[in-house]
C-alpha positions, 0 to 999 in steps of 0.5 A: 105373933110378933118376933123378937128382933135378932141381936146380931150386932155383937155376934157380927162384931165378935165374928169380925174380930175373930180372924184378927185375934186368931192372926195375933195368936199365930203371930205370937206362936211364930215368934215363940217358935223363933225364940222372939218373945220381945215386942217389935221395936220401931225405933230408928236404931232398930230399923237401921239394924234390920236394914244393915242385916238385909243388905248383908243378906243381899250381899250374900245372895248376890254372891251366891248367884255367881255359880262355881261354873261362872267362877271357873269361866272367869278364872279361865278367861283371865288366864287365856286372855292374859296369855293372848296379851303376853304373846303380842309382839308390840303394844299400841297406845290408842286414845279414846277419841281415836278408837274406832272400827278400823282397829277391829279391822286391823286385828282381823287382818293381822291374824292367820285365819284371814290369810288361811295360815296355821296359827302355830306359825310363830312368824305370823304370831309375832304380828300380833298387836295389843291395843291399849285404849284408855281402861281397856286392852284389846287383841286377837284371841282365839280363831275369829275372836277378839279378847277384851279386858276392862280394868276399872279403878277407884282413886287411881288404884286398880279395883277390878278387871272384866273379860269379854270375848267377841266372835265373828266371821270377819271384821266386815260382819257383825260380831257377837258376844261369845263369853264374858265375866260382866255381872248380870245386873250390868245392861250388857244386853241392852248395849249389845242390842244398841251398838254391837251390830253397827260398831264394835268399837262403840260397843266396847267404848260404852261397856268400858264406860258402864263398868268403870262408872259402876265400880266407881259408884260402888266404891264411893259408897263403900268409902262412905260407909267406912269413914262415916260409919258413926254418922250413918243411920240408914243407907240403901242402894240398888245392886247397880248403885244407880239409886242411893238413899242414906240418912245421917245425923250431924249437929243434932240434925237428921239429914236424908240424902237421895241420889239418882244416876239417870246416865249409867255411864257417869259416876256422879248423880243427876238427881239429888235431894238433901233435906235437913230435919229440925233438931229436938225443940230443946236444942233450938240453937240453930237459926235456920230452923227459926223464922224471923219472929223466932218461932220454930219451923215445922218443916225441914229445909232443903240444902240446895248447896249440898244438892249441887255439890253432890252432882259435881264431886265424888260422894265421900268428898261431897259429904265433907262439903255438906257437913261444912255447909250445913254447919255454916247454915245452922249457925247463920255464919256464912252468907254463901249458904244463906239461900235455902228453901223450905221443903214441903212436909213429907219430902224424902 
């Protein structure tokens, strides 16, 4: 007796669709519980809004990672190092080029602990010298310790100061980091391992450069957000501001910019990619998006002039050059900006 073939196709298909339907039901329930009954919006404006909220949360999280105890340590260090600087009898200005470990040795030599005298001896205390080296202030701190203040600037104005204390047995032995207020995402440990054991002066110089470059990059991004808020559609960056991506809309074109800072001691990017995407077909007045036979180009164009400028000029000023150059290219009015390459589809 022949058995009838089992009809399993529909059952299997139904079985496979059940997890998907169940997931959709759970998603709807979750949205309902959250008060979100609207369908998900995938538009650029919606994505930009969500990204802005994420960046705001990111900033709040970053601030929350700085505990109350860290804030107290920072306030105490600022006060104590400031007091030590005020007690110095003289200020000696030293150029970055002349700053070396001889100054670290001099700091150890001028303090009571190297001669076994009481630190309360005012005649000994009067020998203390505050060294001003570029954006750094260095002096003897407590016993066998050196206090360093790193000032950072943007557009000639003081933005933020960081503090660090080095400790050691003498100027002829390796120093170590005792306490500091440097953000956790700045590569302090890597710089310490590379330089501090061989040269305290080099370590201090490199840290000063790193902190100044970081603050400069951060403030450039902040300024761009403020002055071009109406043009910025998307912007994201790492916490160290060593990678930046943003999209702007100029002259009906969407322009994507990608910046990378391989040298963390630099406030200018070493890697730049700038691409302009074609405007809507109805706005085909821009010559750059048409071939010689007047056919519209499907691919975006690389703005090589902008990539070069971004590596030479600070971000807000470079953006002004980008806008002016883009306008000249799109209207075909400037020979200076005629040399452009067609970027492959999907770039950036």
